[in-house]
N, C-alpha and C positions, 0 to 999 in steps of 0.2 A: 504494500500500500504506500502510495506516494503522499507524504505529509509535507507541511510547510517547512518543517525542519530539514527534510531531505532536499527540498528545492533550494533552501537558503544555503545549505552546505555545498550543494553543487555549484551555485553561483559564486560562493566564496572560493571554491577550488579553481573555477574557471578564471576568476579575477586574479588569484594568486599565480596561476600559470601564465596568464598574459603579462603580469608584472615581472615575473622571473624572466620570460622571454625578452621583454623590453629592456631589462637591466643587462642581460647577456649581449643583446644587439648593440646597446649603447657602449658597453665595455669593449666589444670588438671594434666598434667605430673609433673609439679613443685610442686603441692600440693598433690601428690599421697600418702604421708605419712598420711596427714590429712584424706584423703578418706579412707585409711585402718583403721584408728582409728574409723571413723564413722561407717564403716561396722562391725567392731568387737563390737562396742557399741550396734549397732542394734541387732546383734546376741545375745549378753548377755541380752538385753532387752526382746527378744523373749523367751529365756530360762527362764528368771525370771518372765514372765507374770503369770504363775500359782501360784507361791509363792506370788507375789504382790497381786493378787486377793484374795488369802486366807487371807493374813494379813489385807486387807482392808475390806473384806466382813465378815469374821468370827471373827477376833480379833478387828475390828473397828479401825484400824490404820489410821492415816491421810496419805496423799500422801507423805509428807516429811518423816514421820516416816517409812512408808513402803519402800520408796526408800533407806533411810539410813540403815535400817535393812538388806535389800538385798545386798547393797554394802559391808557392814561389813561381811556378810556371804561369799561373793565372796573373800574378802581379807583373811579371815580365811582359805578358801579352798586353796588359793595360798600359804599361809604361811605353811599350813600343807603339801602341795605337796613338797615344798622345804625341810622342815624338814625331810620328809620321806627319802630323798636321803643322808642326812648326815651320818646315820649309814652305808649305803651301801658304800659310798666313804671311810669312815674310815676302814670298814672291808676289802675292796679290797686293800686299801693301806697297811694294816697290812699283808695281804696275800702276796703282792708283796715284802714287806720288809723281809719276812721269806723265800723268794724264794732261793732255792739252784740251782744257775744257772748251775753249773758244772754237777749236777745230772740230771737236766732237759735236758741239751744238750746231755748227754749220752743216755737218754731215747729217745730223738728225733732222734739221729743218728741210734739207734737200730731199731726204728720203720721205719725209712726211708729205712734202709737196708732190713728189712723184706718185705716191700712193693715192693721194686725194685726186690727182689728175687722172690716173689710170682707172680708178673705181668711181669717178665722178662724185666724190664726197665733198660736201661743203666745208670750207676751212673753219677750224675752231681755234680761236686765240686762247691758249691756256692761261697766259698771264692775265688777260682780261677776266676770264672765268674765276680765277683765284681772287683777284681784287674785288670783283662784284660779290663773291660769296663771303668775303671778310673772314676767310679761314684763319688768317694770321692772328686775328684778334682773339681767337679761341685758344691759341697755344699757351701753355703754361710751362715755363722752363724748369719749374720745380720738379716736373716729372723726370728730368734727366738725373737729378740726384737720387730720386727714388729708384730709378732704374739701376743705377750703379750699386745702391745698397741691396737691391734684389739679387744682383749678380753675385755680390760678396756672400750674401746669406746662402745662395744656392750652392756656391763652391764649398762653403763650410759644411752644409748639410750633405753634400755629395761625398766629401772626405769622411765624415762621420759614418755615412751609410756604407762606404766601401770597407772601412775598418770593421764595422759590425758584421757585414756579410761574410767577409773572409774569416772572421773569428768563429761565426756559427758554422760555416762550411767546413772548417778544419775539424771541428768535433763531430759533425755529421759523417765525415769521411772516416775519421779515426775510430769512432765508437759505434759505427752502424750495427755491428754484431751485438753489442751490448744493448742498443736500443731495441733490436728485434727480440732479444731474450726478455727484456722488461715488458715489451708489448704483449708477449705470450702470457705473462703473469697477470697482466691487467685485464686482458680481453676475456669476455664471458666464454665459458667452455662450449656452450651450444653453438656459437658462431665463430669460434676461434679459427677453424680451418678455412671457412669462407673468407674471413678478413685477411688471413695470411696469404691465401691464394690470390686475393684481389691485389694486395700490396706487391706480390711477386710479379704478377702479370703487368700491373701498371708500371713497375720499375723497368721491366723488360721492354714494353712498348714505347715508353717515353724516352728511354735511352736510345732506342732505334730511331725515334722521331727526331731527337735533337742532333744525333749524328747525321741523319739524312738532311736536316736543315743546314748543317755545316757544309755538307757536300753540295747542296743547292747553291749556297752563297759562294762557294769556291767556283762553281761553274759560271755563275753570273759575273763574278769578279773577273774571271779570265776573258769572258766575252766583252765586257765593258772595256777592259784594258786594251784588247785588240782594236776596238772601235776608236778609242782615244789615240792610240799609237798611230793608226792609219792616217789620222788627220793632224798629227804632229803636236799634240798637246804636251806642254812641258811638264805638267804635273799629273800625267796619265795614271800612274800607280796610285797616288793618294786619292784622286777623284774617283777612280774605279772602286777602290776599297771602301770609301765612304758611301757611295751609291749602292754597293753590294750590301753593306750593313743596313741601310735603310730598307732594303728588300725584305727584312724581317717583318715589316708591317705589310700584311697582305693587301694587294691591290692599290692601296694608297701610297705605300712606300716607294714603288717604282715611279709614280708620278712626281713625287717630291724629288727623287734622285735625278730624274731627267731634267726637271726645272733647274736644280742646283748645278748639274753638269753644263747646261746651256749658259747659265750666268757666269760660272767660273771660266768657261771657254771664252766668252766675250771679254771678260776682264783680262785674261792672259794675253789677249791679242790687241790690247789697247795700244794705240799709236799707228796701227795699220788702217788701210782704207776700209770704211764700214761697209759700203755697198759691194765692193769687189772681193773682199777677203773675210771680214769678221762675220757678216750676215750669212754668206753661203756656207762657211765652215760650221757655224753654229747650227744651221739647218741640217747639214749632213750628220753632225753628231747626234742631234735629236732623232733623226730618222734611224741612225744606227742603234741608238738606245731602244727605240720602239721595236725594232726587229729583235733585239735581244730579249725584250720583255715578251714578245710574241712567242719566241722559242721557250722561254721559261714558263709562261702561263699555260702553254699548250702541250709541252713535252716534259721538261724536267720537274716542275713543281707538282703536277698531278701524279706523276709516276712515283717520285720520291716520297711525297706526303702520304699517298694512298697505300703504298707498299709498306712504309715504316709503321703505320698505325692500323693497317688492314681495314681501311675504309674506302668507300667508293668516292671518286673525285667530285661527283655532284653533291654527295653528302657533305664533304668537306667544304665545298663552296657555299652551300646553304647555311651551314653552321657558322662560318666566318661572317657571312652577310648578316645573319640575325644578331650575332654577337656585336658586330660593328654598329648596327642600328641601335642596339640596346645599351651597350657600354662604351662605345667609341673606340679609339685606337687601342687602348689597353685590352678591351674585349676581343678585338681582332687578333691580337698577339697571343692571348692565352686561350683562344677558342678551341683549337685542336687538342692541346693537352687536357683541358678541362673536359671536353666531350669524350675523349678517350677514357679518362678516369671514370666518368659516369657510366659509360658503356660496360666497362669491366665490372664495376660494382653491381650494376643491374643484372648482368649475366650470372654472377655468383649467387645473388640472393633471390632472383626471380627467373630462373632458367626455364620454367614451364609457361611463362606468360608469352602469348603469341606475338605481341608487338615487340617485346624484348628479344625474343628468339630471331625475329626478322632483322632487327637492327644489329644484333651481335653475332650473326651467323658466320662472319668472316674472322672473328676473334678466336 
């Protein structure tokens, strides 16, 4: 028999549950930076697994030695990555210092007039438009100091973040066997096998995925480098490397990389004739990058991504698209790993469900 006391107790339990969930979500929101550090450390641990196994099995390194060697390797990679851009920054700064603004303005006006005449476009006086709109009156130069402070704070946070990530990653690599043993003690006996099987499969698939992603970036880097070298770009290696890294962002990254390559190509050719040299070379570089992206999007990316996580290319495309619409760029980057983890967990816990069996038949 349902009494008023039963109803009131049910309402109180529901309110208490909602309150607890709210507190947990708020706590997770407050420590989101730590969660990001943990996720990045886990990804680095997955990428480092083949190297760690090689050091331990082939070279007989201890856990601590293998972990230390791996972390040092990652640090050298980051330092090398930063040092790669020093020559590029210096080179582009020198090019800008040699810029003949009057000559460039004359070339720009001549090109603008030619385009307007060819396409029969009415002339637009930009100076007059700016003056009429009174844009200058809205400028607040205090934003510049705020911008500099933002950069300084970003660099400080980045340094703290790198130290934290490497510290966490070291212990993830060194004590992963201990963590597995402790997990076995904590997990409920009824679901222990399912959870451990899920972790093993996730570890295997994500390791394959990140290695496949590295192979994809290497392929894209080589193709970008060939395009830039063909057209005599002085900083071909650095630009190709940067654009390949941007390729981590699905679909949007290649667009940003192509735009960046076009801008850097134009800056590197400052001082030459705009119409006969700078503009044609930039167009050729953009066309070359578009061809590389066509090869990557239609051949290397679907094959590597689908084979590494055992998913259909269309399935991967839809997951990335939905994640991008929902969570933005971060969602696009983590879409495939997160989707793979969800599929593995669903298959372990709900193997008889028809929808789950269809989605996970290739795992």
